[in-house]
Each structure stands twice: as structure tokens, then as C-alpha cells.
C-alpha positions as CSV (number, residue, x, y, z in Angstrom):
1,M,90.7,122.8,91.1
2,K,92.0,122.4,94.7
3,E,95.3,121.0,95.6
4,L,94.9,118.3,98.3
5,Y,98.4,116.8,98.5
6,S,101.8,117.8,97.1
7,T,105.3,116.3,97.3
8,S,108.3,116.3,95.0
9,F,107.2,113.0,93.4
10,G,103.5,113.7,93.0
11,K,100.4,115.6,93.8
12,I,96.7,115.0,94.1
13,D,94.1,117.6,93.1
14,H,90.3,117.7,93.4
15,I,87.8,119.1,90.9
16,E,84.6,119.7,92.7
17,E,82.5,119.5,89.5
18,G,82.1,115.8,89.0
19,N,84.0,115.0,92.2
20,I,87.2,114.1,90.3
21,L,90.5,113.2,92.0
22,I,93.6,113.8,89.8
23,C,96.7,111.9,90.9
24,R,99.8,113.3,89.2
25,F,103.1,111.3,89.3
26,L,106.2,113.4,88.9
27,G,109.7,112.4,87.9
28,N,111.6,109.3,89.1
29,I,109.7,107.8,92.0
30,N,111.2,105.3,94.4
31,Y,109.4,102.3,95.9
32,D,108.3,104.0,99.2
33,D,107.2,107.3,97.6
34,Y,105.2,105.5,94.9
35,S,103.4,103.5,97.6
36,A,102.9,106.7,99.7
37,I,101.1,108.5,96.9
38,W,98.8,105.6,96.3
39,G,98.1,105.4,100.0
40,K,97.3,109.1,100.1
41,L,95.0,108.6,97.1
42,I,93.1,105.9,99.0
43,E,92.8,108.1,102.0
44,L,91.4,111.0,99.9
45,T,89.1,108.6,98.0
46,K,87.5,107.7,101.3
47,E,87.2,111.4,102.4
48,F,85.7,112.6,99.1
49,K,83.8,109.4,98.3
50,G,85.6,109.3,95.0
51,K,84.4,107.4,92.0
52,R,86.2,109.4,89.2
53,F,89.9,109.5,88.8
54,I,92.4,111.0,86.4
55,M,95.8,109.2,86.7
56,D,98.4,111.6,85.2
57,Q,101.5,109.7,84.0
58,S,102.5,112.4,81.6
59,K,105.5,113.6,83.7
60,V,106.5,110.4,85.4
61,G,110.0,109.1,85.1
62,D,111.3,105.8,86.3
63,V,109.1,103.7,88.6
64,S,110.3,100.2,89.4
65,F,108.1,97.2,88.6
66,M,108.5,96.2,92.2
67,A,106.8,99.4,93.2
68,R,104.1,98.9,90.7
69,G,103.7,95.3,92.0
70,K,103.2,96.5,95.5
71,V,100.4,98.8,94.3
72,I,98.8,95.8,92.6
73,I,99.1,93.6,95.7
74,K,98.4,96.1,98.5
75,H,96.7,99.3,97.1
76,L,94.4,98.0,94.4
77,P,92.5,95.7,96.8
78,A,92.2,98.6,99.2
79,I,90.8,100.8,96.4
80,K,88.3,98.1,95.6
81,R,87.2,98.0,99.2
82,V,86.7,101.8,99.2
83,V,85.0,102.4,95.8
84,G,83.4,99.0,95.0
85,D,83.2,97.9,91.3
86,N,81.8,100.9,89.5
87,F,84.2,103.8,89.0
88,T,85.9,105.6,86.1
89,V,89.6,106.2,85.3
90,A,91.0,108.5,82.7
91,L,94.7,108.0,82.0
92,L,97.0,110.7,80.9
93,T,99.8,108.7,79.3
94,S,103.5,109.2,79.2
95,S,105.6,109.4,76.1
96,N,108.1,107.2,78.0
97,V,107.6,103.7,76.7
98,V,108.6,102.0,80.0
99,S,106.2,104.2,82.0
100,K,103.4,103.7,79.5
101,S,103.8,99.9,79.6
102,G,103.9,100.0,83.4
103,M,100.5,101.7,83.5
104,V,99.1,99.3,80.9
105,Y,100.3,96.4,83.2
106,M,98.5,98.0,86.2
107,V,95.3,98.6,84.3
108,K,95.2,95.0,83.2
109,A,95.6,94.0,86.9
110,F,92.9,96.4,87.9
111,K,90.5,94.8,85.3
112,K,91.2,91.3,86.7
113,L,90.5,92.5,90.3
114,I,87.5,94.8,89.6
115,S,84.8,93.6,87.3
116,S,83.4,96.8,85.9
117,F,85.1,100.2,85.5
118,D,85.4,102.5,82.6
119,T,88.8,103.6,81.5
120,E,90.1,105.6,78.6
121,S,93.6,107.1,77.7
122,F,94.2,110.7,76.8
123,N,97.0,113.0,75.8
124,E,95.4,116.2,77.2
125,E,94.0,116.8,80.6
126,T,91.1,119.0,79.3
127,E,89.9,116.1,77.1
128,A,90.2,113.7,80.0
129,I,88.1,116.0,82.2
130,K,85.4,116.4,79.5
131,W,85.1,112.7,79.1
132,I,85.1,111.7,82.8
133,I,82.4,114.3,83.7
134,T,80.0,112.5,81.4
135,K,80.5,109.2,83.2
């Protein structure tokens, strides 16, 4: 695993086997920082021609619904332009009910925008990696 991007609010790693990008959200994330990590994910998706993603929400704190809304309006269409319709997302869920519901909201928005992508939720990163490599 290679670290590609790291800040106090998140990091993005790459696993060469399977060409997997792992986006980790850390702690409470403000509006601008949440947008920044999604923007960096899009940039790295272009660079690595990503089609497999692990979105790690297990250590996220508070993220406003306005920040999540900006992702849905601005970043999800950009991701669609980069990856097309066929890609795979493994979600590492948070035990925080608000964070978990925020991610469910975003996945529903993704499904409306993008016709076909596989998604599954996991509690452990190793299980998410095993699953996503088979896709």
C-alpha cells in the first residue's frame, strides 16, 4: 500500500494489486476540507485510471450535510465523467449514526446519477479488500 495524499482530515492510499484507491476520512471535517479530499480523489482517479474504491468512514467525525451536498452536486458528476458507469465501491462504515446516515444518503445519490456500480458495506478493511479485488 502506498500513501498518495495525507492531511489531518483524511488520506488517500493506493493498493497496486487491483488498482484500488482507499479514501480515509478522519475526525471532524469542515466544508472546505471535505470538498478538498474529494477533489484530490478525483485527481488521483484520473491519474491511476481508478475503477475500484474503498471509502473509509470508520474514523470520521462530524461532516455537515452542506458539505455532503456539495459533493453530490459538484464532485459526483466529476467522478462520473472520469470513471463512467462501471466501477466498484466498498464502504467501511462508521459506528457514528449521523456519519453512517450521511454516507447512505450519498450512496443513494450516487445510484441515481450512475446507473451501474457495485457497492457493499464492511466493518473490516481486509474484508473490503478481498471483496473488491474480485470485482
